[in-house]
C-alpha positions in Angstrom: 88.8 91.6 66.5 89.2 94.5 69.0 90.6 97.9 68.0 94.0 98.2 69.7 96.8 100.7 69.4 100.3 100.9 70.9 101.3 104.3 72.1 104.6 105.7 73.3 104.2 107.1 76.8 107.8 107.0 78.2 108.0 105.7 81.7 104.4 105.0 82.7 103.5 106.5 86.0 100.2 107.4 87.6 100.5 111.0 86.3 101.5 110.1 82.7 98.7 107.6 82.5 96.2 110.1 83.9 97.4 112.7 81.4 97.2 110.2 78.5 93.6 109.2 79.5 92.5 112.8 79.7 94.3 114.0 76.5 93.1 111.1 74.4 89.5 110.8 75.7 90.0 107.2 76.8 86.6 106.0 78.2 85.4 103.6 80.8 84.8 101.0 78.1 88.5 101.0 77.2 91.4 99.1 78.7 95.1 100.2 79.0 97.6 97.4 79.1 101.1 97.7 80.5 104.2 95.6 80.1 104.9 93.5 83.2 107.9 95.6 84.1 106.0 98.8 83.8 103.0 97.5 85.7 105.3 96.4 88.6 106.9 99.8 88.6 103.4 101.4 88.7 102.5 99.2 91.7 105.6 100.3 93.5 105.0 103.9 92.8 101.4 103.5 94.0 102.7 101.9 97.3 105.3 104.7 97.8 102.8 107.5 97.1 99.7 106.2 98.9 101.4 103.9 101.6 99.2 101.0 100.6 99.3 98.3 97.9 97.7 98.6 94.5 94.3 96.9 94.3 93.7 94.7 91.3 91.8 95.4 89.2 93.2 98.9 89.1 91.1 101.8 87.7 92.4 105.2 86.9 89.6 107.7 86.1 87.3 104.7 85.5 89.7 103.2 83.0 91.0 99.7 83.6 94.8 99.5 83.8 96.2 96.0 83.8 99.2 93.9 83.0 99.5 92.7 79.4 99.4 88.9 80.0 100.3 88.2 76.3 103.5 90.2 76.8 103.0 92.1 73.5 103.4 95.6 74.9 106.9 96.9 74.8 108.5 98.6 77.9 107.7 102.4 77.9 104.6 102.0 75.8 101.0 101.2 76.5 98.4 99.3 74.5 95.0 100.8 74.4 92.1 98.4 73.7 89.1 100.4 72.6 85.7 99.1 73.5 87.2 96.1 75.3 84.7 93.3 74.9 86.5 91.2 77.6 86.7 94.0 80.0 84.4 92.7 82.7 85.4 89.1 82.7 87.4 89.2 85.9 87.4 92.9 86.7 85.6 92.7 90.0 87.6 90.0 91.8 89.3 92.6 93.9 92.4 90.6 94.4 94.7 92.7 96.5 98.5 92.6 96.0 98.9 93.0 99.7 101.5 90.6 100.9 101.2 89.0 104.3 98.0 89.2 106.4 97.7 90.5 109.9 98.3 87.0 111.3 102.0 87.6 110.7 102.2 90.8 112.6 103.9 89.2 115.6 106.0 86.6 113.8 109.6 85.7 114.6 112.0 86.1 111.7 115.6 85.1 112.3 118.5 87.2 110.9 122.2 86.5 110.5 123.9 88.4 113.3 126.8 89.2 110.9 125.2 90.4 107.7 121.5 90.8 108.6 120.4 88.2 106.0 117.0 86.6 106.6 117.7 82.9 107.6 116.0 79.9 109.2 116.0 79.5 113.0 119.2 77.5 112.8 121.0 79.9 110.5 120.3 78.0 107.2 119.6 80.0 104.1 116.0 80.0 103.0 114.5 79.2 99.6 114.1 82.3 97.5 110.3 82.4 97.7 110.3 81.9 101.4 113.0 84.5 101.9 111.0 87.0 99.8 107.8 86.3 101.8 109.7 86.8 105.1 111.1 90.1 103.8 107.6 91.2 102.9 106.5 90.5 106.5 109.4 92.6 107.7 108.5 95.4 105.4 104.9 95.4 106.5 105.3 94.7 110.2 108.8 96.0 111.1 107.7 97.4 114.4 106.1 94.2 115.8 108.0 91.3 114.3 110.7 89.9 116.6 114.1 89.6 114.8 116.6 87.5 116.9 120.1 87.1 115.6 121.7 83.7 114.8 125.0 82.6 113.2 124.0 82.4 109.6 125.5 79.9 107.2 125.9 82.8 104.8 128.7 84.0 107.2 129.7 80.6 108.8 133.4 81.5 108.9 133.0 84.9 110.5 132.4 83.5 114.0 136.0 82.3 114.0 137.3 85.9 113.8 
């Protein structure tokens, strides 16, 4: 059994994790686990600060920082796994949380002309996963994506006004 401890850290951020690693002499053989919510917030902070997406696996001062897949770490706390024997199992896959590839840079994404909602070419609302993907394309390629307006079903009664 691995030696683990759960530590209160408040809202985990790049800075609080860095300070914790330095203050507690966490080594490159250890792993820090974050709750899914905290890990997502960390990824957003990373994107805001560095204008690029967090690369998984994420290392901070040579310490692996990853999401607790067992969901046993409470929000606002971290789990430290000392001498993590499973550390290198999938560490070097370099899966990038990057969103759409460059092939979507000149895509066409239709928007409701009334409310701006992302819709299909004929104004129908999209499935949630498709809508989120199209929004990620817009976020990444806002300057090059064409965004024609259509009458969206979300506002189908507005065109009568």
